[in-house]
DRENRO-574742 format. One record per residue (C-alpha): x, y, z; residue in three letters. Coordinates in steps of 0.5 Angstrom, whole numbers, padded with zeros to 4 digits, always signed. Layout:
<kolgus>
XYZALA
...
</kolgus>
This chain:
<kolgus>
-0049-0016+0025MET
-0042-0015+0027LEU
-0038-0022+0026ARG
-0033-0024+0031THR
-0029-0030+0031VAL
-0031-0034+0037VAL
-0027-0039+0041SER
-0028-0041+0048GLU
-0022-0045+0049GLU
-0017-0040+0050ARG
-0019-0035+0056GLN
-0013-0038+0060SER
-0008-0036+0054GLU
-0011-0029+0054GLN
-0010-0029+0061ALA
-0002-0031+0061LEU
-0001-0026+0055LEU
-0005-0020+0059GLY
-0009-0018+0053THR
-0011-0010+0053PRO
-0018-0009+0052ALA
-0016-0003+0047ASP
-0013-0007+0041VAL
-0017-0009+0036ALA
-0016-0014+0030VAL
-0020-0013+0023LEU
-0019-0019+0018LEU
-0022-0019+0011ASN
-0026-0026+0011ALA
-0025-0026+0003ASN
-0017-0026+0003ALA
-0014-0033+0002LYS
-0009-0032+0007GLN
-0014-0031+0012VAL
-0016-0038+0013ASN
-0019-0042+0019PRO
-0012-0043+0022GLY
-0010-0036+0022VAL
-0016-0034+0025ARG
-0016-0039+0030GLN
-0009-0037+0032ALA
-0010-0030+0032LEU
-0016-0031+0037SER
-0011-0034+0042CYS
-0008-0027+0042VAL
-0014-0023+0043VAL
-0021-0024+0046PRO
-0026-0026+0041HIS
-0030-0019+0042GLU
-0024-0015+0039HIS
-0023-0020+0033LEU
-0027-0017+0027PHE
-0028-0021+0021LEU
-0032-0018+0015SER
-0035-0021+0009ARG
-0038-0015+0005SER
-0037-0008+0004ALA
-0043-0006+0008ASP
-0040-0011+0014GLU
-0033-0007+0014ALA
-0037-0001+0014THR
-0041-0003+0020ALA
-0035-0006+0024ILE
-0031+0001+0022ALA
-0036+0005+0026GLU
-0036+0000+0032GLU
-0029+0000+0032VAL
-0029+0008+0033VAL
-0035+0008+0037ALA
-0031+0003+0042ARG
-0025+0008+0042ARG
-0020+0003+0041TYR
-0013+0005+0042ARG
-0010+0001+0037THR
-0013-0003+0031VAL
-0009-0008+0027PHE
-0011-0010+0020THR
-0010-0017+0017GLY
-0008-0017+0010GLY
-0004-0014+0004GLY
-0004-0006+0002ASP
-0011-0006-0001GLY
-0014-0009+0006THR
-0010-0003+0010PHE
-0013+0002+0005VAL
-0020+0000+0006SER
-0020+0000+0013TRP
-0016+0006+0014VAL
-0021+0010+0010ASN
-0027+0007+0013ARG
-0024+0008+0020ILE
-0022+0015+0019LEU
-0028+0017+0015GLU
-0032+0015+0021SER
-0027+0019+0026ALA
-0028+0025+0022GLU
-0036+0024+0022ARG
-0036+0024+0030ARG
-0030+0029+0031ALA
-0026+0024+0035THR
-0019+0022+0035ARG
-0018+0016+0030PRO
-0014+0010+0033PRO
-0007+0008+0031ARG
-0006+0003+0026PHE
-0002-0004+0026GLY
-0001-0008+0020VAL
-0001-0016+0020LEU
+0003-0018+0014ALA
-0003-0023+0011LEU
-0003-0020+0004GLY
+0001-0021-0003THR
+0003-0014-0003GLY
+0006-0012+0004ASN
+0009-0005+0002ALA
+0007-0002+0009VAL
+0008-0008+0013ALA
+0015-0008+0010GLU
+0016-0001+0012MET
+0015-0002+0019VAL
+0018-0009+0020GLY
+0012-0013+0020ALA
+0014-0020+0018THR
+0010-0025+0013PRO
+0008-0031+0016ARG
+0010-0029+0023ARG
+0003-0025+0024HIS
+0002-0028+0031VAL
+0008-0027+0033GLU
+0008-0020+0031ASP
+0001-0019+0035LEU
+0004-0023+0041THR
+0010-0018+0042ARG
+0005-0012+0041TYR
+0000-0015+0046VAL
+0006-0017+0051ARG
+0009-0009+0051GLY
+0015-0012+0047GLU
+0014-0007+0042VAL
+0012+0001+0044ASP
+0015+0005+0038ARG
+0010+0008+0034VAL
+0012+0012+0027ARG
+0008+0018+0023ARG
+0005+0015+0016LEU
+0003+0021+0011ASP
-0002+0018+0007LEU
-0004+0021+0000LEU
-0010+0023-0003THR
-0012+0020-0010CYS
-0019+0019-0013ASP
-0022+0021-0007GLY
-0019+0016-0003ARG
-0013+0016+0002ARG
-0007+0011+0001THR
+0000+0010+0002PRO
+0002+0010-0006PHE
-0002+0010-0012ALA
+0000+0010-0020GLY
-0002+0010-0027VAL
+0001+0007-0033GLY
+0006+0001-0033VAL
+0005-0001-0025ASP
-0002-0001-0026ALA
-0002-0005-0032ALA
+0002-0010-0029VAL
-0003-0011-0023LEU
-0008-0012-0028ASN
-0004-0017-0032ASP
-0003-0021-0025TYR
-0010-0021-0024ASN
-0011-0024-0031TRP
-0006-0029-0029VAL
-0009-0031-0022LYS
-0016-0031-0025GLY
-0014-0036-0031ARG
-0010-0041-0026LEU
-0015-0040-0020ALA
-0019-0047-0022ASP
-0013-0051-0025THR
-0008-0055-0022PRO
-0003-0049-0023LEU
-0006-0044-0019ARG
+0000-0044-0014CYS
+0004-0041-0020LEU
-0001-0035-0021GLY
+0000-0032-0014VAL
+0005-0028-0011GLY
+0012-0027-0014GLY
+0011-0032-0019CYS
+0005-0030-0021GLY
+0008-0023-0022TYR
+0013-0026-0026GLY
+0009-0030-0031LEU
+0004-0023-0032ALA
+0010-0019-0034VAL
+0013-0025-0038ALA
+0007-0027-0041LEU
+0003-0020-0042ARG
+0007-0014-0040SER
+0013-0015-0044VAL
+0010-0017-0050PRO
+0005-0011-0050ARG
+0010-0006-0049ALA
+0014-0009-0055LEU
+0008-0008-0059MET
+0006-0001-0057GLU
+0007+0005-0061HIS
+0010+0009-0055GLY
+0008+0011-0048PRO
+0002+0016-0047SER
+0004+0024-0047TYR
+0003+0027-0040CYS
+0003+0034-0037GLU
+0004+0034-0029ILE
+0003+0041-0026VAL
+0005+0043-0019ASN
-0001+0045-0015VAL
+0002+0045-0008GLY
+0007+0048-0005ARG
+0014+0049-0008PRO
+0017+0042-0011ALA
+0024+0039-0012TRP
+0027+0035-0017ARG
+0032+0030-0014LEU
+0038+0027-0016ASP
+0040+0019-0016ALA
+0041+0020-0009ARG
+0035+0023-0007GLY
+0038+0030-0006ASN
+0035+0037-0009ARG
+0037+0040-0015ILE
+0036+0046-0019GLY
+0031+0051-0016ARG
+0024+0050-0013PRO
+0018+0049-0018ILE
+0013+0053-0016GLY
+0005+0052-0016PRO
+0003+0052-0023GLY
+0009+0050-0026GLU
+0010+0044-0030LEU
+0014+0038-0027LEU
+0014+0034-0033HIS
+0011+0034-0040ALA
+0012+0029-0045GLY
+0012+0021-0046PRO
+0010+0018-0039THR
+0011+0010-0038MET
+0009+0011-0031LEU
+0007+0016-0026ALA
+0007+0014-0019ALA
+0007+0017-0012ALA
+0008+0014-0005SER
+0010+0016+0002THR
+0013+0009+0003VAL
+0019+0006+0000PRO
+0016-0001-0002TYR
+0011-0003-0007TYR
+0011-0010-0004GLY
+0015-0016-0005LEU
+0021-0013-0003GLY
+0021-0008-0009LEU
+0024-0001-0006LYS
+0020+0003-0012ALA
+0021+0010-0008PHE
+0027+0010-0004PRO
+0027+0017-0003PHE
+0019+0017+0000ALA
+0021+0018+0007GLU
+0027+0024+0006LYS
+0022+0030+0007ALA
+0016+0029+0012PRO
+0010+0032+0009GLY
+0012+0031+0002MET
+0011+0025-0003MET
+0016+0022-0008GLN
+0013+0023-0015LEU
+0017+0018-0019ARG
+0016+0019-0027VAL
+0019+0014-0032VAL
+0019+0017-0039THR
+0022+0012-0044GLU
+0026+0007-0042ILE
+0027+0001-0047GLY
+0024-0006-0044VAL
+0031-0009-0045PRO
+0034-0004-0040THR
+0029-0005-0035LEU
+0030-0013-0036LEU
+0038-0012-0035LEU
+0037-0008-0029ASN
+0032-0012-0025LEU
+0036-0013-0019GLY
+0038-0005-0018ARG
+0031-0003-0020ILE
+0029-0008-0014TRP
+0034-0005-0009SER
+0032+0002-0011GLY
+0039+0003-0014GLU
+0037+0004-0021PHE
+0038+0011-0024SER
+0037+0013-0032HIS
+0036+0019-0036ASP
+0029+0017-0037GLY
+0027+0016-0029LEU
+0025+0023-0026LEU
+0024+0024-0018ASP
+0021+0029-0015PHE
+0019+0031-0008HIS
+0012+0035-0008ALA
+0006+0036-0004GLU
+0001+0036-0009ARG
+0001+0035-0017VAL
-0005+0034-0023ALA
-0004+0030-0028LEU
-0007+0030-0035HIS
-0006+0024-0040PHE
-0007+0025-0048GLU
-0011+0018-0047ARG
-0014+0014-0041PRO
-0008+0010-0037VAL
-0009+0004-0032PRO
-0010+0007-0025LEU
-0008+0003-0018GLN
-0009+0005-0011ILE
-0006+0002-0006GLY
-0004-0004-0010GLY
-0012-0005-0013ASP
-0014-0004-0020ALA
-0018+0002-0020GLU
-0020+0003-0028GLY
-0017+0008-0033TRP
-0016+0015-0032ARG
-0014+0021-0037GLU
-0014+0026-0031ASP
-0013+0025-0024LEU
-0009+0028-0018ALA
-0004+0026-0012PHE
-0003+0030-0006GLY
-0001+0029+0001VAL
-0007+0028+0006ALA
-0008+0033+0011GLU
-0007+0029+0017ARG
-0002+0023+0018PRO
-0004+0017+0022VAL
+0000+0013+0027GLU
+0003+0006+0026ILE
+0006+0001+0030VAL
+0013+0000+0028ASP
+0016-0007+0030PHE
+0023-0005+0029GLY
+0029-0001+0027ALA
+0031-0005+0021CYS
+0024-0003+0018ALA
+0026+0003+0015ALA
+0033+0001+0013ALA
</kolgus>
């Protein structure tokens, strides 16, 4: 049975807002920020029959089927990047089975990692205002969003190596502090800071070195990029190596951000239909720590930092490395591929500053 958030005391407010019947809002009931107050506030913007709340994977699948069957024009997901990825995959799969056009998507910034929200200018703690602006017709811009395919899923970004390891460390810190008076320190930016300081950095200092990796172009010609995102050298053809050697991180994205304002992929939007592949070979921990500000703003450059525009690549590591897809830990892999999905999606853009 589908769960919707019901409130009988908001009909006059909805009439004032003029809520269109073709907007749905999908929420993950298990997300910390999707609390009763948030649900009640959102239910004052959209009618209860268009506000869906999932508590399990099976329920989320049923909601996605219902959303596609009702042919909503716009579907907003409330949560972080993992929530967005989960809903997008379910809805696109349902639309493909029905041979129907999928809806456009919108994002309400209700998660820790809000990479997609940052790209389109959705504002944390202003999700009700964002949704209200759209419902009132004050936001009418829609932009193309290319997605990646990785491990059978579509996502804006994915990575193997140190980024996924940091995510695992963050989940460890958050779990350890969850039932203690210090639980607020284990989430958000503070939680990531503790994870890096207590686990990621010590482990990096103790390890013998990064895993050897070979990255092969298996799509149309790829390009190496300089520190400003400009193409350099000759095109790298199908079957040719992009990189072979020690690899601390190999990540791909079609959006500039990694969440929390970290501009990890500053060239992701410079070539539509291509992803930015970022490879970190060997960069010392002291160098990384001393350049955190430039890393966060996307201005950091180093001989051990390699950037490419590519359509599809295959990666092989000499030993298993941690994988993250859309900010969710997905175990360990030796072999995998990153590729640009066949079709982009449309996403609501809340302002020109989003892509700045």
